[in-house]
N, C-alpha and C positions, 0 to 999 in steps of 0.2 A: 504494500500500500504506500502510495506516495503522499507526503504531506505537501499540500499546495501552499504557495506563498500568499501573502496578504495583498499581492498586487491587485487582484480583482476586487477585493474588499475595499482597497483604497480608491479604486475607480468608482465603485458604487457610492462610497462615502462622499467623494468629491462631486459626483453628479447630482446628488440629492439636494433638494431645497428644503432645509430643515425648518420646521416650525419652532424648534427650540434647540438649545445647546445640549439639553439632556438627551434628546434623541440621537444626536451626533455621538455623544459619549457612549450611549448604549450600543450603537453599531460598532464602535471601536472596541469596546469591551467584548462584545460577542465574537468579533474577529480574532482577538487575542486568545480567548478561551477555546475557540474552535481549533486553532493551530496547536495549542497546548494539549488538547484532548487527542487529536490525531497523532501527534508526536508520541505521547505517552502510550497510546494504544499500539503504535508500531514498535516502540521500544520494548514493551513487555510481551508483545506477540499475542494479544488477546483478540479473538475473532469478534466480528460484529455481533453474531448471535450470542456469544457468551457475555459480551459487554452489555448488550440489550437486556439480557436476563438479570445481570448483576445490578444494573441501573434502574430496572423496572420501567423500561421504555420500549417502544416498538423498534424493531431492527431497521425499519425505514428511516427512523430519526437519525440513526448513525450513518446510513448510506447517504442521506441528504446533506450531511456535513461536507461532503466532497463536491457538492453542487455549488459552484460559485455564484449562482443566482439566487440561492436560498439562504436567508438569514434565519437561523434557528431561534426558537424561543429561549429566553434566559432560564426558564425552568428546566428545559431539556439539558442545557449546558451545565447547569448546577448539578443535576442528577448524574450526568456522565462524569463530571469532575470529581464528585464525591465517590463514585464507584471506582474511579481510578486512583483515589487517594492523592489528588492534586490539591496542594495547599495554596490558599489565597493569602496574600498580604494586603491588608487594607490600610489605607492612609488617608488623611485629610489633606486637601490642597490648600495652601495659604495664599 
């Protein structure tokens, strides 16, 4: 499985007319999480089916991560991240 770059995400982000800065940040976070999930999945060699079971999501949700035109829900990304033991570091911006 190939981990795709954020190039397409960046193009999507740049082309959108945002109603708010929050939406822009959500898309950016989604892109970063997607890349981290796909990389971790590849690194540990877990199949889509096994990851879907572990995260309690449909296998299609994982397949959709590789579709550059699909922005997954934050809930799916969090479930997959937790299933893969991906740690988050939260900080406040000043």
